[in-house]
DRENDORO-941057 format. One record per atom (N, C-alpha, C): residue in one letter; x, y, z. Coordinates in steps of 0.05 Angstrom, whole numbers, padded with zeros to 5 digits, always signed. Atoms other than C-alpha are relative to their C-alpha. Example, Ala and Ser with C-alpha at 12.3 -4.5 7.8 and 13.67 -1.06 7.14 Angstrom:
DRENDORO-941057
a+00018-00024+00000a+00246-00090+00156a+00018+00024+00000s-00016-00024-00001s+00273-00021+00143s-00015+00022+00014
***
This chain:
DRENDORO-941057
m+00022+00008-00002m+00069+00702-01032m+00015-00009-00037e-00003+00001+00024e+00064+00677-01101e-00021+00031-00028t+00032-00025+00013t+00029+00727-01165t-00017-00018-00020p+00013+00017+00024p-00029+00705-01198p+00013+00007-00024e-00004+00005+00013e-00025+00681-01255e-00024+00023-00026l+00017-00020+00013l-00059+00735-01307l-00020+00002-00023p-00002+00004+00033p-00097+00731-01378p+00023+00016-00016d-00030-00010+00034d-00051+00736-01443d-00007+00039-00003f+00003-00042+00012f-00081+00820-01452f+00000+00003+00028e-00019-00026-00009e-00074+00879-01417e-00040+00001+00030l+00021-00004-00019l-00127+00878-01346l+00009+00029+00010p-00012-00032-00027p-00141+00954-01315p+00009+00002+00014d-00025+00010-00029d-00104+00964-01263d-00022+00005+00023f+00031+00009-00022f-00177+00957-01212f+00014-00034-00001a+00013+00026+00010a-00176+00899-01247a+00032-00026+00021e-00014+00007+00004e-00100+00872-01235e+00004+00008+00027a+00001-00007-00019a-00106+00907-01160a-00018-00020+00011v+00022+00018-00013v-00171+00864-01142v+00013-00033+00001l-00013+00029-00007l-00136+00799-01162l+00029-00003+00008r-00017+00009-00008r-00062+00813-01138r-00020-00012+00040i+00008-00003-00031i-00105+00821-01058i-00011-00026+00002v+00011+00025-00004v-00151+00762-01074v+00023-00022+00004d-00019+00020+00008d-00088+00715-01092d+00015+00002+00038q-00018-00002-00015q-00052+00743-01024q-00019-00010+00037i+00019+00010-00018i-00117+00712-00973i+00018-00027+00007p-00015+00029-00013p-00081+00660-00935p-00026-00013+00003e+00018+00018-00004e-00119+00599-00936e-00002-00004+00028g+00010+00007-00023g-00172+00582-00892g-00016+00038+00010m-00011-00033+00006m-00182+00662-00894m-00029+00011-00020v+00012-00012+00020v-00225+00705-00928v-00008+00039+00002l+00001-00021-00001l-00251+00774-00947l-00032+00004-00003a+00046-00009+00017a-00326+00813-00972a+00013+00016-00017y+00004-00032+00011y-00330+00847-01023y+00018+00032+00005g+00006-00034+00000g-00320+00910-01004g+00031+00010+00030d-00029-00005-00029d-00267+00896-00949d+00027+00001-00038v-00021+00003+00011v-00222+00882-01022v-00001+00027-00006a-00013-00030+00008a-00234+00955-01051a+00008+00017+00025e-00016-00018-00035e-00221+00985-00980e+00025-00009-00010l-00033-00001+00005l-00152+00954-00997l+00008+00007-00016i+00000-00006+00030i-00146+00974-01064i-00003+00038+00001g+00024-00021+00000g-00182+01048-01042g-00011+00001-00021q+00009-00022+00017q-00224+01063-01096q-00024-00032-00008g+00033+00026+00007g-00293+01020-01128g-00013-00018+00019g+00010+00004-00022g-00334+00983-01083g-00013-00031-00014p+00009+00025-00004p-00367+00919-01063p-00008-00010-00043r+00009-00017+00020r-00404+00932-01133r+00034-00032-00018q-00027+00004+00018q-00339+00930-01170q+00012-00017+00002v-00022+00023-00009v-00293+00876-01143v-00019-00038+00003g+00003+00021+00011g-00347+00827-01152g-00007-00011-00036a-00004-00002+00033a-00357+00850-01230a+00034-00025-00011v-00028+00002-00005v-00275+00843-01225v-00002-00038-00005l-00012+00039+00000l-00271+00766-01209l-00022-00011-00006s+00033-00003+00020s-00348+00758-01251s+00022-00005-00024r-00024-00004+00021r-00298+00769-01304r+00028-00027-00017y-00029+00009-00003y-00227+00749-01290y+00005-00019+00022g-00016+00010-00018g-00227+00715-01221g+00004-00030+00001s-00002+00022+00011s-00214+00645-01254s+00013-00007+00010s-00024+00007-00007s-00150+00650-01244s+00008-00001+00020v-00008-00014-00020v-00145+00664-01173v-00017-00022+00026t+00024+00013-00025t-00185+00636-01102t-00008+00017+00009w+00015-00022-00008w-00233+00675-01109w-00032-00014+00008w-00001+00012-00021w-00273+00624-01065w+00004+00019+00035r+00001-00019-00016r-00250+00670-01009r-00002+00031-00012v+00020-00014-00006v-00275+00726-01027v-00034-00002+00006i+00020+00001+00005i-00352+00733-01016i-00023+00022+00015r+00015-00033-00020r-00406+00778-00985r-00006-00002+00024a-00006-00003-00024a-00397+00806-00915a-00026-00011+00022s+00008+00020-00023s-00451+00755-00886s+00012-00026-00008g-00014+00019+00003g-00409+00697-00908g-00005-00016-00022d+00017+00011+00027d-00457+00675-00967d+00022+00009-00022v-00023+00001+00027v-00417+00657-01032v-00025+00001-00020p+00015-00004+00026p-00462+00678-01093p-00016-00021-00011e+00023+00015-00004e-00524+00637-01106e+00023-00011-00039g-00005+00011+00036g-00491+00572-01172g+00032-00007+00017l-00027+00006-00012l-00427+00569-01124l+00011-00017+00011e+00004+00014-00023e-00441+00550-01069e+00012-00025+00014d-00010+00022-00008d-00416+00475-01075d+00030-00003-00005e-00032-00015+00007e-00355+00496-01109e+00013+00015+00035a+00002-00023-00026a-00335+00541-01047a+00004-00018+00033l-00002+00026-00023l-00358+00493-00991l+00030-00025+00004a-00021+00027-00004a-00310+00442-01023a+00027+00009+00007h-00015-00011-00008h-00263+00499-01012h+00010-00006+00030w-00010-00009-00029w-00269+00518-00946w+00001-00012+00015r-00012+00009-00006r-00268+00461-00925r+00027-00018+00002e-00040+00016+00003e-00199+00425-00951e+00015+00023+00015e-00019-00031-00011e-00169+00506-00916e-00011-00008+00015g+00004-00009-00037g-00202+00496-00849g-00016+00028-00004t+00009-00022-00011t-00245+00552-00860t-00028-00002+00023a+00011+00010-00022a-00289+00567-00800a-00031+00008-00020l+00028-00006+00008l-00371+00560-00818l-00013-00008+00016v+00028-00004-00017v-00438+00590-00790v-00008-00049+00006r+00013+00015+00003r-00468+00516-00760r-00028+00002+00000g+00039-00001+00000g-00546+00506-00761g-00011+00002-00024a+00027+00003+00018a-00594+00525-00804a+00007+00000-00024l-00004+00003+00028l-00557+00529-00874l+00024-00028+00004d-00022+00021-00005d-00508+00475-00848d+00022-00009-00017g-00032-00007+00007g-00448+00494-00853g+00004+00016-00025r+00002-00008+00033r-00454+00526-00918r+00001+00029-00004r-00001-00006-00010r-00440+00591-00887r+00027+00021+00010v-00027+00013-00029v-00368+00615-00864v-00012+00032+00017d+00010-00015-00037d-00372+00654-00799d+00020+00015-00001m-00016-00017+00012m-00344+00718-00822m+00026+00011+00033r-00022-00015-00017r-00324+00740-00746r+00024-00024+00012l-00032+00006-00007l-00268+00683-00738l+00009-00004-00037a-00015+00000+00031a-00246+00675-00817a+00002+00020-00013r-00013-00017+00017r-00249+00747-00834r+00037+00014+00005w-00027+00002-00006w-00182+00760-00858w+00008+00036+00013d-00014-00033+00012d-00140+00834-00836d-00006+00024-00014g-00013-00004+00023g-00108+00844-00895g+00034+00009+00007a-00013-00016-00005a-00050+00853-00858a+00031-00007-00001g-00019+00015+00015g+00018+00857-00906g-00006+00008-00027v+00005+00006+00026v-00026+00861-00964v+00011+00020-00016t-00006-00025+00007t+00004+00904-01018t-00017-00012-00035a+00034+00013+00024a-00051+00923-01084a+00027+00000-00024
***
């Protein structure tokens, strides 16, 4: 697995761990924000979201979403394009395939290194 390209300045340890895990999520799979925190063993969904908001542009940010399968507002179109390109399982119906099917696409984190 390729190491994510991190910013030129030193990141807090938690931020580095978040970015490392996000970069290990396989194509077509996702984790919820809380899943990432659980794999690291600290923080929570909001802390993971804050890291991705601040530093996430260099990693596959669209693979980390809300536990409901939704992506944050304003990022839907870009995330949807990535999901379709990667073959991520989407929920069909009322939301017009704009939500990830967490039952099928949630990664178990096997082999992840924080």
